[in-house]
C-alpha positions in Angstrom: 0.0 0.0 0.0 2.9 2.4 0.8 4.3 1.8 -2.7 1.0 2.8 -4.3 1.1 6.1 -2.3 4.6 6.7 -3.4 3.8 6.1 -7.1 0.7 8.3 -6.9 2.8 11.1 -5.2 5.4 10.9 -8.0 2.8 11.1 -10.7 1.1 14.0 -9.0 4.4 15.9 -8.6 5.3 15.2 -12.2 2.0 16.4 -13.5 2.4 19.6 -11.4 5.8 20.4 -12.8 4.7 19.5 -16.4 1.7 21.8 -16.1 4.1 24.7 -15.3 5.6 24.5 -18.8 2.5 23.2 -20.7 1.2 25.8 -23.1 -1.8 23.7 -24.1 -3.7 25.2 -21.2 -3.2 28.9 -21.2 -4.4 31.2 -18.4 -7.8 32.7 -19.4 -7.6 36.3 -20.5 -8.3 38.9 -17.8 -11.9 40.1 -17.5 -13.3 43.5 -17.4 -13.7 45.1 -14.0 -16.0 48.1 -13.6 -14.6 50.6 -11.0 -15.2 54.3 -10.2 -14.5 56.9 -7.5 -16.2 60.2 -7.0 -15.8 63.5 -5.3 -18.6 65.9 -4.2 -18.3 69.7 -4.0 -20.2 72.2 -1.8 -19.4 70.1 1.3 -21.9 67.5 0.0 -24.8 70.0 0.3 -27.4 70.4 -2.5 -26.9 71.6 -5.1 -23.7 69.7 -5.6 -21.5 68.7 -8.6 -20.3 65.1 -8.4 -17.1 64.4 -10.4 -16.9 60.7 -11.4 -13.5 59.1 -12.1 -13.8 55.9 -14.2 -11.1 53.5 -13.0 -12.5 50.4 -14.8 -10.1 47.8 -15.9 -10.6 47.0 -19.6 -8.1 44.5 -21.0 -6.9 45.1 -24.6 -8.3 41.7 -25.9 -11.9 42.4 -24.9 -12.4 45.1 -27.6 -13.9 48.6 -27.2 -15.7 49.5 -24.0 -18.9 51.5 -23.8 -19.8 53.0 -20.5 -23.4 53.6 -19.3 -24.0 55.7 -16.2 -27.3 55.9 -14.4 -27.1 58.7 -11.8 -30.1 57.5 -9.7 -32.2 60.7 -10.4 -33.6 59.6 -13.8 -30.7 60.9 -15.8 -27.8 59.1 -17.5 -24.6 59.5 -19.5 -22.2 57.6 -21.8 -19.2 59.7 -21.0 -16.2 57.9 -19.6 -15.8 60.1 -16.5 -18.8 62.5 -16.3 -19.6 65.4 -14.0 -23.2 65.4 -12.8 -25.1 68.1 -10.9 -27.5 67.0 -8.1 -30.0 69.8 -7.4 -32.0 68.0 -4.7 -30.8 66.3 -1.5 -31.1 62.5 -1.2 -29.3 59.2 -1.3 -28.7 58.3 -5.0 -27.7 54.8 -6.2 -25.2 55.4 -9.1 -24.8 52.5 -11.5 -22.0 52.1 -14.0 -22.4 49.4 -16.7 -19.4 48.4 -18.9 -20.1 46.6 -22.2 -17.3 45.2 -24.4 -17.4 44.8 -28.2 -15.3 41.6 -28.6 -15.7 39.6 -25.4 -19.4 40.7 -25.2 -19.1 41.2 -21.4 -21.6 43.2 -19.5 -20.3 44.2 -16.1 -21.7 46.7 -13.5 -21.1 48.3 -10.2 -23.3 50.4 -8.0 -22.4 53.0 -5.3 -24.5 55.2 -3.1 -24.0 59.0 -3.1 -25.5 61.1 -0.4 -26.4 64.7 -1.1 -27.3 66.6 2.1 -30.1 69.1 2.7 -28.5 72.4 3.7 -31.6 73.4 5.6 -32.0 70.0 7.4 -32.1 70.0 11.2 -32.6 67.3 13.8 -30.9 65.2 16.3 -27.5 63.7 15.3 -27.3 59.9 15.2 -24.2 57.8 14.4 -23.5 54.1 13.9 -20.6 52.0 12.6 -20.5 49.0 10.3 -17.4 47.8 12.0 -14.9 49.8 9.9 -16.6 53.1 8.9 -18.5 55.7 10.9 -21.9 56.9 9.5 -23.8 60.1 10.5 -27.5 61.0 10.0 -30.3 63.1 11.5 -33.4 62.2 13.4 -36.2 64.4 12.1 -39.5 64.1 10.2 -37.7 63.4 6.9 -36.6 60.1 5.5 -33.3 59.2 7.2 -30.2 59.7 5.2 -26.8 58.6 6.4 -23.4 59.6 5.0 -20.0 58.2 5.8 -17.8 60.3 8.1 -14.5 60.7 6.2 -11.3 60.0 8.0 -12.5 57.2 10.3 -11.1 53.7 9.7 -11.2 50.9 12.1 -11.0 47.1 11.8 -13.7 45.6 14.0 -15.5 48.3 16.0 -18.5 47.1 18.0 -19.5 50.1 20.2 -19.0 53.8 20.6 -19.8 56.6 23.1 -20.5 60.2 22.2 -18.8 62.8 24.5 -21.3 65.6 24.4 -19.1 67.9 26.5 -15.9 67.7 24.4 -17.7 66.9 21.1 -15.9 63.7 20.6 -16.8 60.1 19.7 -14.8 57.3 21.3 -14.7 54.0 19.3 -13.8 50.7 20.8 -12.1 48.5 18.3 -11.7 44.8 19.3 -9.8 44.1 16.0 -6.9 46.4 16.8 -7.1 46.3 20.7 -7.5 50.1 20.6 -9.9 52.8 21.6 -10.0 55.7 19.1 -11.2 59.2 19.5 -12.4 61.5 16.8 -14.2 64.8 16.4 -17.9 64.7 15.4 -17.0 65.7 11.8 -14.4 63.0 11.5 -11.3 65.2 12.0 -8.5 64.4 14.4 -9.0 60.6 14.3 -6.4 59.2 16.7 -5.5 56.6 19.2 -6.9 57.2 22.7 -5.7 54.0 24.3 -3.7 51.1 22.8 -2.9 47.6 24.0 -6.4 47.1 25.3 -7.8 43.5 25.5 -10.7 43.3 23.0 -12.6 46.4 24.0 -16.3 46.5 23.2 -18.7 48.2 25.6 -17.8 51.8 26.5 -19.2 54.7 28.4 -18.2 58.0 30.1 -18.5 59.2 33.7 -18.7 63.0 33.3 -18.4 63.6 37.0 -14.9 62.2 37.3 -14.0 62.7 33.7 -13.3 59.0 33.2 -14.0 56.6 30.4 -14.8 52.9 31.1 -14.7 49.9 28.7 -15.1 46.2 28.8 -12.2 43.8 28.1 -12.1 40.0 27.5 -12.1 39.4 31.3 -13.4 42.6 33.0 -13.7 46.4 32.9 -11.0 49.0 32.7 -11.1 52.8 33.0 -8.9 55.8 32.1 -8.7 59.5 32.6 -10.3 61.3 29.6 -7.9 64.3 29.9 -4.7 62.1 30.0 -3.0 61.8 26.6 -0.9 58.8 27.6 -2.2 56.0 25.4 -1.1 53.4 27.9 -2.7 55.0 31.0 -5.5 52.7 32.2 -6.4 50.7 35.3 -8.6 47.7 36.2 -12.0 48.3 37.6 -13.6 44.8 37.4 -11.5 41.6 37.1 -11.9 37.9 37.0 -14.8 37.8 34.5 -14.4 34.5 32.6 -17.6 34.8 30.6 -16.5 37.7 28.3 -18.0 41.1 29.2 -19.3 42.9 26.2 -21.9 45.7 26.9 -21.4 48.4 29.5 -23.4 51.4 30.7 -23.1 54.0 33.6 -25.9 55.2 35.8 -24.6 58.7 36.5 -27.3 59.6 39.0 -26.8 56.6 41.3 -23.0 56.3 40.5 -23.3 52.7 39.3 -21.8 50.7 36.4 -23.6 47.8 34.7 -22.1 45.3 32.3 -23.5 42.3 30.4 -21.5 39.2 29.6 -21.6 37.5 26.2 -21.7 34.1 27.9 -23.9 34.9 30.8 -24.9 37.4 33.6 -25.5 41.1 34.1 -23.1 42.5 36.6 -23.2 45.7 38.7 -20.6 47.7 40.7 -20.6 51.1 42.3 -18.3 53.6 40.7 -16.6 54.1 44.1 -15.4 50.4 43.8 -17.9 48.9 46.2 -20.9 46.6 45.8 -19.8 44.4 43.0 -22.5 41.7 42.3 -24.3 39.7 39.7 -27.6 41.5 39.1 -29.3 39.1 36.7 -27.8 35.7 36.2 -27.6 33.7 32.9 -28.1 36.6 30.5 -26.2 36.2 27.3 -25.9 39.5 25.5 -23.8 42.1 23.8 -25.2 45.5 24.9 -26.7 47.3 27.9 -27.9 50.9 28.4 -29.2 52.8 31.4 -32.2 54.9 30.3 -33.9 56.9 33.1 -34.7 54.5 35.9 -34.3 51.2 33.9 -31.7 49.2 32.1 -32.2 48.0 28.5 -30.2 45.0 27.2 -30.3 42.3 24.6 -30.6 38.6 25.5 -29.9 35.5 23.4 -32.7 33.0 23.4 -31.8 31.0 20.3 -30.4 31.3 16.8 -32.3 34.2 15.1 -34.1 35.1 18.3 -32.3 37.8 20.2 -34.6 39.9 22.4 -34.4 43.4 23.8 -35.4 43.5 27.4 -35.8 46.1 30.1 -35.5 45.8 33.9 -35.6 48.1 36.9 -32.2 49.2 38.1 -32.2 46.5 40.8 -32.8 43.8 38.2 -36.5 43.3 38.9 -39.7 43.9 36.8 -38.2 42.5 33.6 -40.2 43.2 30.4 -39.7 42.3 26.8 -39.3 45.2 24.3 -38.6 43.3 21.0 -38.1 39.7 19.8 -36.9 37.9 16.7 -33.7 39.9 16.2 -31.3 38.0 14.0 -28.0 38.5 15.8 -26.5 39.7 19.0 -27.1 43.4 19.4 -24.1 45.8 19.8 -25.3 49.3 20.7 -28.7 50.7 21.9 -29.2 54.4 21.3 -31.7 56.7 23.1 -33.3 59.8 21.7 -34.6 61.9 24.7 -36.4 64.3 22.4 -38.6 61.6 20.9 -38.2 59.3 24.0 -37.4 56.4 21.8 -34.7 53.6 21.7 -32.8 52.5 18.6 -31.1 49.2 17.9 -29.7 47.4 14.9 -30.6 44.0 13.5 -27.3 42.9 12.1 -28.9 40.1 10.1 -31.0 42.4 8.0 -28.9 45.6 8.4 -32.0 47.4 9.6 -31.9 50.1 12.2 -35.0 49.7 14.4 -36.7 52.1 16.8 -39.6 51.9 19.3 -41.0 53.6 22.3 -39.4 52.7 25.6 -42.1 50.1 26.4 -41.6 48.5 23.0 -44.7 49.9 21.4 -44.8 51.3 17.9 -41.7 49.4 16.6 -40.6 50.4 13.1 -37.8 49.7 10.7 -36.4 53.2 10.6 -33.4 52.8 8.2 -31.9 50.1 6.1 -28.2 50.1 5.8 -25.8 48.4 3.4 -23.8 46.9 6.2 -23.8 46.3 9.9 -25.6 48.6 12.3 -23.5 48.7 15.5 -22.5 51.1 18.2 -25.5 53.4 17.9 -25.0 56.8 19.6 -27.3 59.8 19.6 -26.2 63.3 20.1 -27.9 66.7 20.5 -30.5 68.4 18.4 -28.9 70.6 15.7 
């Protein structure tokens, strides 16, 4: 039997080396790849000219290429790299189709361009898809989100908005870092490095400290300290993977939820650490008024948003049937509504605090994590 294996191995190796010099099986010619970039003038505000740069790859052997642009506003063009004026605000799906004369290929690509309303007002809302930051407004118009330029992470799950210093802090479990950035995307930089898989994050304004979860506990740091290594342990010995975190500023208490079970609680002065609700598997928790809101895993495709009193009693169900573990619950005090993302459908949901009047508020093209809501503009 060993001899058969040896013979087969020699044959396979021989075929491998023979194929390297065998011109009977040439590599197929390269295919056409439609690509384009764009820039928007007037700070993305309507009316705005969008300049399209056609970067499509068209190999010589495919023949001549014809380009068909659909700008998403019932207009089109056959120019290679057109400039198009959008007079009205909105989110436009721009489609580029490339047709070739010899290979008879028809390839296409679509990107979304957001043209903002210069007169729009509302409450700022942000979320991340894991690598990019998106910003929109809560108002009586159809929600439109645009990417905040300059923010790039690897695997961000949660964020916190510092309304005092006008910053967003982003916990990135992929880089073991916490970033900070201005609300417009400028000054994107490291806040803390060498952190163990940070996910949940919140700010204690009274002591000017920021807290985050790690793979085995909770750490904190001084917001005003620029040393990226300055941090200290606050909760340790958590073997069931803390994920979500939230601070009750009034009662000076911190809550966290573990991915593999339990909601924990500890006073910000370091006393009173305890398990508040056992056997809760979740990814996010948020203190809103005199209650906590959190997600709980019941089964595949059935994550539930629940609410409880601050002492863990009086548990109620807010939403059911969410596809994946939730990372980030936002609260809009002006409308008194909560927001959460269903990462299976990429839908941003919202409802009243008691779960009534749920609605699919916005459909994204990617994950909806780390929802934070700012002030009315």
